[in-house]
C-alpha positions, 0 to 999 in steps of 0.5 A: 761747222759742228751740227753734232756729238754723241755716240751710241754703245757698240755691239761686238762679236768677241768673246773676251775683253781686249785691245785692239790698236787704232791706229800706229804710232812711234815705237817706245821701249815700255809699252803703255799698261793696257786697260784689258789686261788690267781688267783681267788681271785684277779679275784673276787676283780677286776671283771676279769675272773679268767681263762682269768687272769691265761691264760695270766700269764702263756703265759707270764711266764709260772707261774714261778716269777724267784725269782723277777728277770726281764726278758730282758724287764724288766718284773717282777713276773708271771703278767709280771709287766713291768718297763723300759724306754718304758714301767711302768705297774710295778708302775702302778699296785702299784698305782692301788693296794696300793702294793709296787713295791718291793711286786708286784717283788717278792710275787706271789700273790701280783703280781697276785693282781697287774695282775687283777688291771691293766687289769681290768683298761684296760677293763674300757678304752676300755669300758667293762661294768659290764655285759661284764666282766663276759665274758671272750670273752669280754677282749680281746682288754683290754687282748692287751692292757696288752701287751704294744705292740710296734704295734696293730700287736704284741698287736693281736699276744699276745692276740691271744696268751692268748685266746689259752692257754684257747683254749687248757689248761694247767697243770703247775707246780709253784714253790709251787710245786702245778699243776696249771690247766686252763682247755680247754675252747674254745672262740671265743673272739670279738677282735673288732677293732682288727679284722682289725688288720692284723695277724702275724700269717698269710701270712702277710710279708712272701714274705719278708723273707729270710726263706719261713716259717717266717713272717717278722716284721722288728725290728727297725732301730736303732738295726741293721747296714745295710750290704749286706752280705755275699760279705760284710763278710762271714756268718759262724757262727749260734748263739742259744739264750734263749729271756728270755721273751715271744713270742710276747714281744720279738717281741715288744722289738726289734721293739721298738726305744726307748730305752737306748744305751745298750738296742738296740739289735735285732736277725734275728729270733724269735722262739715260744715255743707252736708250734714253730711260726717263726718271722724274725726281721732282713734280713741275709744280715744284721748285728743284735745286738746280740753277740758283736764280731761275729755280722758281721759273724754270724745269730741270733736265739732267742727263747722264753723262760727262761734259768732257765725254762725248760718247755719253751723248747718244741718239736715243737720248737726244730723241727722248729729251727732245721729246720730253722738252717738247712736252713740257713746252706745249703744256707750258706755252714755252717758245722752243726756242734757245732763249727759253731751252737753255743749258746750266751754264748759260742761266746768269749766276752760274759757274756750271759748263754743262752740257758742254761742248759736244752737246749738240744744240742744232740737232737737238734743237730739231728734235724739239721742234719736231724733226727726225734727222739730219738736213737733207743730203745728210745722214747721222752715223756713230763712231766708237773712236776719233777717225783720221780724215783723208784728202782721199779715200785711203789717201793723205792725211788731213786731219780728224772726226772726233768720236761721237755722232756725227753727219756724213754725205755719202759712201764710195768702195775704197782701200781696206781698212783692217784691225785684227778680224774687223774691216770695211772698204767703204770710206764716207764723205764728211767734214773733219773737227780738225785739219784743212781742209775741213770739209768733204774729206773722207774716213773710213766706215771700219770706224762706225760702232754700230755695224759689222765688217763691210757695212755703212749704214746711218743710224737707223740702219739704212745704207748710206747712199753711194756718192755720185 
């Protein structure tokens, strides 16, 4: 099984960041700290809007601290506190909060506090008054500064992404199991001087890109080799990467020349998770430093996200990346198969694991070869959390369907599943990722991330057919 994995961001209908229990477990003497409470408390401590802080975290890490392991650019925790030769926001957060850097790396509440302290310090630097600090729209320049980007253009790209999260809202599962909700809150940010900065999501540099739908943002010249491919060497492979970082941060990292020699890496393209936006950073004729032994023969495509977190691999990302891969393959006569379109982990001489176990190769290659959806009789749906599977609708628990993009066969009306104001009577027939038997088990449509109460729709917004 397993022809899947990924998830699109959810839209919410609450105006506060809060926690929704996703299941009932054994009673505990001491409750685990709530991440939602951590955002609220840190925001109050440093006079930072809690939802801005949460959106800032989500845009960088999807609220996953990755067990204290750093991103590719050296960012730690759900607030992505950075420690690398170029940026030292982790160390600055330690100074501001008095917390040891080791604690900030691994403890979610401390990490959130560090992020709030940093954001407040940037707010002070741009001159936010006590009154302005109450207005989320006024925090835009401080949010842009938080990115520590290589250019003002990338800083604007980062800040715009944070405010897009605020506008559409998010429902995300934290490591503790709580559902952290950022309610939709459309805000017209006050960009200040950034209003004059070119928008990388606009038409800037498109004419310089090899792929018409891409923006052109060149990588640092010391992170690739100028060449004249395919005249100098044939291009016969396309390599799929996961960046271990977020979109604007990856672009900034590839642009920065002040990295150590082993960090001078690049890729030809970077693809965003939320909407499939594409940025080209190295011309295809030139040799990006992305796979060692196959650099001269390949084109590299980085994807925003982390290999251990399926939530980054959205339908929009798959479709956009597949269209890019198809275009490259057509222009260079590369066969559209898994021999020529490969994972970073499959390239000889590499020790990387990306794109990892949650990358849905079956689905991706179907899009590359021109398919637009799952096999007949199956429908893609996005689940915001691991969903318990049942032998019958509401019956005995049999296993788990992992969060991400999954296929289902049909729906039926059954017992209500409810938490707070969220509920759903629809049940979906699907295949579980764990448990026995795994085939044709039932999952409540409560766990669908895109749609509202008592709906069961596929990712295109169409009603899933009733089971016969």
